C-alpha positions as CSV (number, residue, x, y, z in Angstrom):
1,M,0.0,0.5,0.0
2,S,1.1,3.6,-1.1
3,E,2.1,5.7,1.9
4,A,-0.4,8.0,0.5
5,A,-3.3,5.3,0.9
6,Q,-2.0,5.4,4.4
7,L,-2.4,8.3,5.3
8,D,-5.2,9.2,8.3
9,P,-8.2,11.0,7.3
10,E,-6.9,13.9,9.3
11,D,-4.0,13.8,7.3
12,R,-5.4,14.1,4.1
13,K,-7.7,16.6,5.7
14,I,-5.0,19.2,6.4
15,I,-2.5,18.3,2.6
16,T,-6.3,19.1,0.7
17,L,-6.8,22.6,3.0
18,A,-3.1,23.4,2.1
19,R,-3.8,22.7,-1.3
20,S,-7.1,24.7,-1.6
21,V,-5.2,28.4,0.5
22,R,-2.5,28.1,-2.2
23,A,-5.3,27.5,-5.5
24,R,-7.5,30.1,-3.9
25,N,-5.3,32.7,-3.3
26,S,-2.4,31.9,-6.5
27,V,0.8,31.7,-3.8
28,P,3.4,29.6,-4.3
29,E,3.0,27.4,-1.0
30,G,-0.6,26.5,0.8
31,A,0.3,25.3,4.5
32,A,-2.2,24.0,7.0
33,V,-1.5,22.9,10.7
34,R,-3.6,21.1,13.5
35,D,-2.5,21.8,17.0
36,E,-2.7,19.6,20.4
37,T,-6.5,20.1,20.4
38,G,-7.0,19.1,16.3
39,R,-7.9,22.8,15.3
40,T,-6.5,23.4,12.1
41,Y,-4.8,26.7,10.9
42,V,-4.6,27.3,6.9
43,A,-2.1,29.7,5.6
44,G,-0.9,30.7,2.3
45,T,2.5,32.5,1.5
46,V,3.1,36.2,2.5
47,A,5.4,38.2,0.1
48,L,5.4,41.4,1.2
49,D,7.9,44.3,0.2
50,S,8.5,44.8,4.4
51,L,7.7,40.7,5.0
52,K,8.2,37.7,3.6
53,L,7.0,34.8,5.6
54,S,6.5,30.7,4.3
55,A,3.3,29.2,3.5
56,L,4.2,26.7,6.7
57,Q,5.7,29.8,8.7
58,T,2.4,31.6,8.7
59,A,0.4,28.4,9.4
60,V,2.5,28.1,12.5
61,A,2.6,31.6,13.6
62,M,-1.4,32.0,13.3
63,A,-1.2,28.7,15.8
64,V,1.2,30.7,18.1
65,A,-1.2,33.4,17.9
66,S,-4.5,32.0,18.8
67,G,-3.2,29.9,21.9
68,A,-1.8,26.5,20.5
69,T,0.6,24.7,22.9
70,S,1.8,22.3,20.4
71,L,1.6,20.7,16.9
72,E,0.0,17.1,16.2
73,A,0.8,17.7,12.5
74,A,1.7,20.1,9.6
75,A,1.6,20.0,6.0
76,V,2.6,22.1,2.5
77,V,1.8,22.0,-0.6
78,T,4.5,23.5,-2.8
79,D,6.6,23.2,-6.3
80,A,9.5,22.5,-3.9
81,Q,11.0,19.0,-3.4
82,S,11.8,19.3,0.5
83,A,10.7,21.4,3.6
84,S,13.2,24.4,4.4
85,E,15.0,24.3,7.4
86,E,13.2,27.7,8.4
87,D,10.2,25.6,7.4
88,R,11.0,22.8,9.8
89,A,12.7,24.8,12.7
90,A,9.1,26.5,13.1
91,V,7.3,23.4,13.2
92,R,10.2,21.8,16.0
93,D,9.4,25.1,17.9
94,L,5.9,24.3,18.8
95,G,5.4,20.8,18.2
96,G,9.1,19.2,18.6
97,A,11.5,17.5,16.7
98,G,8.9,14.8,15.8
99,T,6.2,15.7,14.4
100,P,5.5,14.7,11.2
101,M,5.4,17.3,8.0
102,L,3.7,16.3,5.0
103,L,5.1,17.3,1.8
104,A,2.6,17.6,-0.9
105,G,3.0,18.2,-4.9
106,P,0.4,20.9,-5.9
107,D,-2.1,18.4,-7.4
108,G,-2.3,16.8,-3.5
109,T,-0.3,14.1,-3.7
110,L,1.8,13.3,-1.0
111,R,5.7,13.3,-1.4
112,A,6.9,12.7,1.7
113,T,6.6,12.5,5.3
114,L,9.7,14.1,7.2
115,D,10.1,14.7,11.0
116,A,10.7,18.4,11.9
């Protein structure tokens, strides 16, 4: 059975949310994170003259700003082949080193599951 077929429905959900925000906002990346209570936070890339954040950094910041104290999982939909160290660090800061990061392509196909 493929890795994608084994995905938990809640993990599939955050990939779908990340994919939809990427498409809806026409941004390079979409991301979603799930906190310790099951709440999800969805964000796209922020590219202002004065502020540049990846979609995953923005989603983590939204979770923190909303009172989350931990993460269960994170997902990013991107053309990139891997997650940046900055993205991994943001997830690790809130969720810990073992937090799963789901890396999916623009079509929502899971490419890899990484540890933060």
